[in-house]
C-alpha positions in Angstrom: -92.1 0.5 48.4 -93.8 3.4 46.7 -90.8 4.0 44.5 -90.8 0.3 43.5 -94.5 0.5 42.5 -93.8 3.5 40.3 -90.8 1.7 38.6 -93.0 -1.3 37.8 -95.7 0.8 36.4 -93.2 2.7 34.2 -91.7 -0.6 32.9 -95.2 -2.0 32.1 -96.0 1.3 30.3 -93.0 1.0 28.1 -93.8 -2.6 27.2 -97.4 -1.7 26.3 -96.3 1.2 24.1 -93.6 -0.9 22.4 -95.9 -3.8 21.6 -98.7 -1.4 20.4 -96.2 0.4 18.1 -94.9 -2.9 16.7 -98.3 -4.2 15.7 -99.4 -0.8 14.2 -96.2 0.0 12.3 -94.9 -3.4 11.2 -97.7 -4.0 8.6 -97.0 -0.7 7.0 -93.3 -1.3 6.8 -93.8 -4.9 5.5 -96.2 -3.8 2.9 -93.9 -1.1 1.7 -91.0 -3.5 1.5 -93.2 -6.0 -0.5 -94.2 -3.2 -2.8 -90.6 -2.2 -3.4 -89.7 -5.8 -4.1 -92.6 -6.1 -6.5 -91.7 -3.0 -8.4 -88.1 -4.0 -8.6 -89.0 -7.4 -10.0 -86.7 -10.5 -10.1 -83.1 -10.2 -10.8 -82.5 -9.9 -14.6 -81.0 -13.2 -15.7 -78.6 -13.3 -18.7 -79.7 -15.3 -21.8 -76.6 -16.8 -23.4 -76.1 -17.4 -27.2 -73.0 -19.4 -28.3 -71.1 -19.0 -31.6 -69.9 -22.6 -31.9 -66.7 -23.9 -33.3 -66.9 -24.2 -37.1 -69.7 -21.6 -37.5 -67.5 -19.6 -39.9 -67.8 -22.6 -42.4 -71.1 -22.4 -44.2 -71.0 -26.1 -45.0 -70.8 -27.0 -41.3 -74.5 -26.1 -40.8 -73.6 -24.5 -37.5 -75.1 -21.2 -36.4 -75.8 -19.1 -33.4 -76.9 -21.5 -30.6 -79.7 -21.1 -29.9 -80.7 -19.4 -33.1 -84.0 -18.2 -31.8 -84.6 -16.9 -28.3 -87.5 -15.5 -26.4 -86.8 -13.0 -23.6 -89.0 -11.0 -21.2 -88.2 -7.5 -20.3 -87.1 -7.3 -16.6 -86.5 -11.1 -16.4 -84.0 -12.3 -18.9 -83.7 -9.6 -21.5 -79.9 -9.2 -21.3 -78.4 -11.3 -24.0 -74.7 -12.4 -24.0 -73.1 -13.7 -27.2 -69.9 -15.8 -26.6 -67.6 -16.6 -29.5 -66.4 -20.2 -29.0 -65.1 -20.4 -32.5 -61.4 -20.4 -33.5 -61.9 -17.3 -35.7 -63.4 -13.9 -35.4 -67.2 -13.6 -35.6 -69.7 -10.8 -35.0 -73.2 -9.9 -34.1 -74.8 -7.3 -36.4 -78.4 -6.0 -36.2 -80.3 -6.6 -39.5 -81.9 -3.1 -39.3 -82.6 -0.2 -37.0 -86.0 -1.4 -35.7 -84.2 -1.3 -32.3 -82.0 1.8 -32.9 -79.8 1.1 -29.8 -79.1 -2.5 -30.8 -78.2 -1.3 -34.3 -75.9 1.4 -33.0 -73.9 -0.8 -30.7 -73.4 -3.5 -33.4 -72.4 -0.9 -36.1 -70.1 2.0 -35.8 -68.3 4.4 -38.1 -65.0 3.1 -39.4 -61.7 4.9 -39.0 -60.5 3.2 -42.2 -63.3 3.8 -44.7 -65.2 7.1 -44.5 -68.9 6.9 -43.8 -68.8 3.1 -43.7 -70.4 1.2 -40.9 -68.5 -1.7 -39.2 -69.6 -4.6 -37.0 -68.4 -5.4 -33.5 -65.9 -8.2 -34.1 -65.5 -10.8 -31.4 -62.1 -12.5 -31.1 -62.1 -16.2 -30.1 -63.3 -16.4 -26.5 -64.7 -12.8 -26.4 -68.3 -12.0 -25.6 -70.8 -9.2 -26.2 -73.8 -8.2 -24.1 -76.9 -6.1 -25.0 -80.0 -5.5 -22.9 -83.2 -5.3 -25.0 -85.8 -2.8 -23.6 -88.1 -2.5 -26.6 -90.7 -5.2 -27.4 -90.4 -6.7 -30.8 -88.8 -9.3 -33.1 -85.2 -8.4 -33.9 -83.0 -10.2 -36.4 -79.2 -10.2 -36.6 -76.5 -11.8 -38.7 -72.8 -12.4 -38.8 -70.1 -10.6 -40.8 -68.3 -11.7 -42.8 -70.4 -14.9 -42.4 -73.9 -13.8 -43.7 -75.3 -17.3 -43.4 -75.1 -16.9 -39.6 -78.6 -15.7 -38.7 -80.4 -15.2 -35.3 -83.5 -13.7 -33.9 -84.6 -12.3 -30.6 -88.3 -12.1 -29.6 -88.6 -9.4 -26.9 -91.8 -9.5 -24.8 -93.2 -7.5 -21.9 -94.3 -9.4 -18.8 -98.0 -9.5 -19.9 -96.9 -11.1 -23.1 -94.9 -13.9 -21.6 -97.0 -16.6 -23.0 -96.5 -15.5 -26.6 -94.6 -17.9 -28.8 -91.9 -17.1 -31.3 -93.7 -16.5 -34.6 -93.0 -18.6 -37.6 -90.5 -16.9 -39.8 -88.8 -17.9 -43.1 -85.9 -16.3 -44.9 -85.0 -17.1 -48.5 -81.6 -17.5 -50.1 -80.2 -18.8 -53.4 -76.9 -20.0 -54.8 -75.7 -21.4 -58.0 -78.1 -19.5 -60.3 -76.1 -17.7 -63.0 -77.4 -14.5 -64.7 -76.6 -15.9 -68.2 -77.4 -19.3 -69.7 -77.0 -20.6 -73.2 -80.1 -22.0 -74.9 -80.4 -25.7 -74.1 -78.2 -25.4 -71.0 -79.4 -27.1 -67.8 -80.5 -24.5 -65.1 -79.7 -26.1 -61.8 -79.3 -24.1 -58.6 -80.0 -24.3 -54.8 -82.7 -22.6 -52.7 -82.0 -22.2 -49.0 -84.7 -21.6 -46.4 -84.0 -20.8 -42.8 -86.2 -19.7 -40.0 -88.4 -20.9 -37.2 -91.6 -22.8 -37.3 -93.4 -26.1 -36.6 -93.3 -27.5 -40.2 -90.6 -28.1 -42.8 -91.2 -25.5 -45.5 -91.3 -26.7 -49.1 -91.1 -23.7 -51.5 -93.0 -23.3 -54.7 -90.6 -22.6 -57.6 -91.6 -21.4 -61.0 -89.8 -19.8 -64.0 -91.7 -17.2 -66.0 -91.2 -14.8 -68.8 -91.1 -11.1 -67.9 -94.7 -10.8 -69.1 -95.8 -13.3 -66.4 -96.2 -16.3 -68.6 -95.2 -19.4 -66.6 -93.0 -21.8 -68.6 -91.8 -24.2 -65.9 -93.1 -25.4 -62.5 -91.0 -27.4 -60.1 -92.0 -30.8 -58.8 -92.5 -31.2 -55.0 -90.3 -34.0 -53.8 -90.9 -35.8 -50.5 -88.8 -34.1 -47.8 -87.2 -36.4 -45.3 -84.2 -34.4 -44.0 -86.0 -31.9 -41.8 -87.1 -32.5 -38.2 -90.1 -30.3 -37.6 -89.8 -30.6 -33.8 -86.5 -28.6 -33.7 -88.2 -25.3 -34.0 -85.4 -23.7 -36.0 -84.6 -25.0 -39.5 -82.0 -24.4 -42.2 -82.8 -26.4 -45.4 -81.2 -26.5 -48.8 -83.1 -27.7 -51.9 -81.2 -28.3 -55.1 -83.4 -28.6 -58.2 -81.6 -31.7 -59.4 -82.5 -33.5 -56.1 -86.1 -33.9 -57.0 -87.6 -30.6 -58.1 -86.6 -31.2 -61.8 -84.0 -29.3 -63.8 -85.4 -26.9 -66.4 -83.9 -26.4 -69.9 -84.9 -23.3 -71.9 -84.3 -23.3 -75.6 -85.8 -19.9 -76.3 -83.6 -16.8 -75.8 -84.8 -13.9 -73.7 -85.2 -12.6 -70.2 -86.7 -14.8 -67.5 -87.5 -14.8 -63.8 -87.2 -17.5 -61.2 -90.0 -16.9 -58.6 -89.7 -18.7 -55.2 -92.6 -18.5 -52.9 -93.6 -19.9 -49.5 -96.5 -18.8 -47.4 -96.8 -15.0 -48.1 -93.2 -14.4 -49.0 -91.7 -14.3 -52.5 -88.2 -14.1 -53.9 -87.5 -13.1 -57.6 -84.3 -14.0 -59.4 -83.8 -12.7 -63.0 -81.6 -14.4 -65.6 -81.0 -14.3 -69.4 -80.9 -17.1 -72.0 -78.6 -16.3 -75.0 -78.1 -18.2 -78.3 -76.1 -21.4 -77.8 -74.1 -20.7 -81.0 -72.3 -17.8 -79.2 -69.2 -18.6 -77.2 -70.3 -17.6 -73.7 -66.8 -16.6 -72.7 -66.7 -14.1 -75.6 -70.1 -12.5 -74.7 -68.5 -9.4 -73.0 -68.5 -7.6 -76.4 -72.2 -8.4 -76.8 -73.4 -7.4 -73.3 -75.4 -4.4 -74.5 -77.8 -6.9 -76.2 -78.4 -8.5 -72.8 -78.9 -5.7 -70.3 -80.0 -8.0 -67.5 -76.8 -10.1 -67.6 -73.6 -9.9 -65.7 -70.2 -11.5 -66.2 -71.0 -14.6 -64.2 -69.9 -16.6 -67.3 -66.3 -15.5 -66.7 -65.6 -18.6 -64.7 -62.7 -18.9 -62.3 -61.0 -22.2 -62.8 -60.3 -23.1 -59.1 -63.2 -23.4 -56.6 -62.6 -21.4 -53.5 -61.4 -23.9 -50.9 -62.8 -23.7 -47.4 -61.5 -24.9 -44.0 -62.7 -25.2 -40.5 -59.4 -24.0 -39.1 -57.1 -21.0 -39.7 -57.5 -17.7 -41.4 -57.6 -17.7 -45.2 -54.6 -15.9 -46.9 -54.7 -15.3 -50.6 -51.3 -15.6 -52.4 -50.1 -15.1 -56.0 -46.8 -14.7 -57.8 -45.2 -11.4 -58.7 -45.7 -10.1 -62.3 -48.9 -12.0 -62.7 -52.6 -11.6 -63.2 -55.3 -13.4 -61.2 -59.1 -13.4 -60.8 -61.4 -13.6 -57.8 -65.0 -14.6 -58.6 -67.6 -13.5 -56.0 -71.4 -13.9 -55.9 -73.7 -11.3 -54.5 -77.3 -11.2 -53.5 -78.2 -7.5 -53.2 -81.8 -6.9 -51.9 -81.3 -3.1 -52.2 -80.8 -0.7 -55.1 -77.7 -1.1 -57.3 -74.5 -0.1 -55.6 -70.8 0.6 -56.5 -68.6 -2.5 -56.5 -65.8 -0.8 -54.5 -62.6 -2.6 -53.6 -59.0 -1.7 -52.8 -55.7 -3.2 -51.9 -53.8 -1.8 -48.9 -50.5 -2.5 -47.2 -50.6 -4.9 -44.3 -49.0 -2.5 -41.9 -51.3 0.4 -42.7 -54.9 -0.1 -43.9 -55.1 3.5 -45.0 -52.1 3.2 -47.3 -53.1 2.3 -50.8 -50.9 -0.4 -52.5 -50.2 1.5 -55.8 -48.0 -1.3 -57.1 -51.1 -3.6 -57.4 -54.1 -2.8 -59.5 -57.5 -4.3 -59.0 -60.6 -3.8 -61.1 -64.2 -5.2 -60.9 -66.3 -6.3 -63.8 -69.0 -5.2 -63.7 -68.3 -2.3 -61.4 -71.9 -2.1 -60.2 -73.6 -4.7 -58.0 -77.2 -4.9 -59.4 -80.3 -5.6 -57.4 -80.7 -9.4 -57.1 -78.2 -12.1 -57.8 -74.9 -11.4 -59.6 -71.3 -12.4 -60.0 -68.5 -9.9 -59.9 -65.1 -10.8 -61.3 -62.2 -9.0 -59.7 -59.0 -8.9 -61.8 -55.7 -8.3 -59.9 -52.4 -7.5 -61.5 -49.1 -7.5 -59.6 -45.7 -6.1 -60.4 -42.2 -7.3 -59.4 -42.5 -6.2 -55.8 -43.3 -8.9 -53.2 -45.1 -8.0 -50.0 -47.9 -8.3 -47.5 -51.3 -6.7 -48.2 -55.0 -6.8 -47.6 -57.9 -6.7 -50.0 -61.1 -5.0 -48.9 -64.4 -6.0 -50.3 -68.0 -5.1 -49.4 -68.1 -7.5 -46.5 -64.7 -7.7 -45.0 -61.0 -7.7 -45.8 -58.8 -10.7 -46.6 -55.0 -11.1 -46.1 -53.2 -11.1 -49.4 -49.5 -11.7 -50.2 -47.5 -11.3 -53.4 -44.4 -13.3 -54.3 -45.1 -16.0 -51.7 -46.1 -19.7 -52.3 -47.6 -22.5 -50.2 -44.3 -23.3 -48.6 -43.7 -19.7 -47.4 -44.0 -19.0 -43.7 -46.9 -16.7 -43.1 -48.2 -15.7 -39.6 -51.2 -13.8 -38.5 -49.1 -11.2 -36.9 -48.1 -10.2 -40.4 -51.5 -8.6 -40.6 -52.0 -6.4 -37.5 -55.3 -5.1 -38.8 -56.8 -8.6 -38.7 -58.3 -8.5 -35.2 -59.4 -4.9 -35.2 -63.1 -3.9 -35.2 -62.8 -1.6 -38.3 -62.3 -4.1 -41.1 -65.6 -5.5 -42.3 -68.5 -3.6 -43.7 -71.9 -4.2 -42.3 -74.5 -4.4 -45.0 -77.5 -6.3 -46.4 -75.6 -7.7 -49.4 -74.8 -11.4 -49.2 -71.2 -11.8 -50.4 -69.2 -14.9 -51.0 -66.0 -15.8 -52.9 -66.7 -18.8 -55.1 -63.7 -19.2 -57.3 -60.1 -18.1 -58.1 -57.8 -18.1 -61.1 -54.1 -17.5 -60.8 -54.6 -17.0 -57.1 -54.4 -19.6 -54.3 -55.4 -19.9 -50.7 -53.4 -20.9 -47.6 -55.1 -21.3 -44.2 -52.8 -19.9 -41.5 -53.1 -20.8 -37.9 -49.7 -19.7 -36.6 -50.0 -16.3 -34.8 -46.5 -15.4 -33.6 -43.0 -16.0 -34.9 -41.1 -18.3 -32.5 
């Protein structure tokens, strides 16, 4: 009996000690777990950006989707870009304001020494980057500079901050040389993010600042201010008015909106001079380029396939390309290489650029290509990418993408701030190729 009493007391003692320990220790353990969970934060969700089908065609109006995103560090600051297009695309940081983002979207090329290259995405491929630095970071596509996107990166205490209004300017169709009395018609493009549809102020002034023309402000009906992001093109002849200048000299188009300004120089020359013969007189017009050397075939564009340039043997052709260079003048370097080896120069083909310097601002470069009797498969490298090129072929020739093994490699296209676009051809044609393998 005495033994039983001792056993019951022992059991009761164990129960009391266990219960006391639980109520004393559990709050400490629970609070520590809660503290660990708070410090760890929620699982980082991935923010997805799609490169849609047709985005490689500037006229499609398609872009990164969504074009503007707002992420919070520790919540959704990992961004994944998915290429849903049929052709290669890329994501390239505009600058090094986030050095890590810039480094992973640019790398040194094995093909061209000291040249930075973008991270190409094949159809169906994706790319991820985790932003850890607060700020507003822009990026673009190569060789599709009209593709633009922005990421606003916030800390948790800034989560209520909205994406700031932002506007980028662009221009197309403005030549560097006009004859006196010639209509000056061109297109201004604005893209960005905001709650209103921006209407730019456009003037033309002499270099001394004297304003000689001020654009009208037409009613704008094609922009939906509720979208947030916008990409609008304004052609002068669509309501702004088309200026005609009869006095020769140097002039400047000034486009402004809010606190941003874009300046585009051009020259007016005597109308009695044959513009096509001005190359001998260029020293009289130091601001001009050879944009008057017009290619007779507009560069065709397609939503499907990869563009392949072709021309006959023993012939001469031209490629007209427009540039917008926001930086200091740079060399207009280009080369032709064999399709099987990008490092092997194609000495049987000569290519020259006129002028051989891309000036600051808008310009047109004319590339002249001369072929010999040899037919073959090649590539032409420009500032912003390389294009498949064949000699001795025509539109009926069978060409496949496997003929150009360099096409889907990541070391083809230069990353740069220049906006480059082929606008015309002469003696050269384009075939869009979709067949990959030989059956």
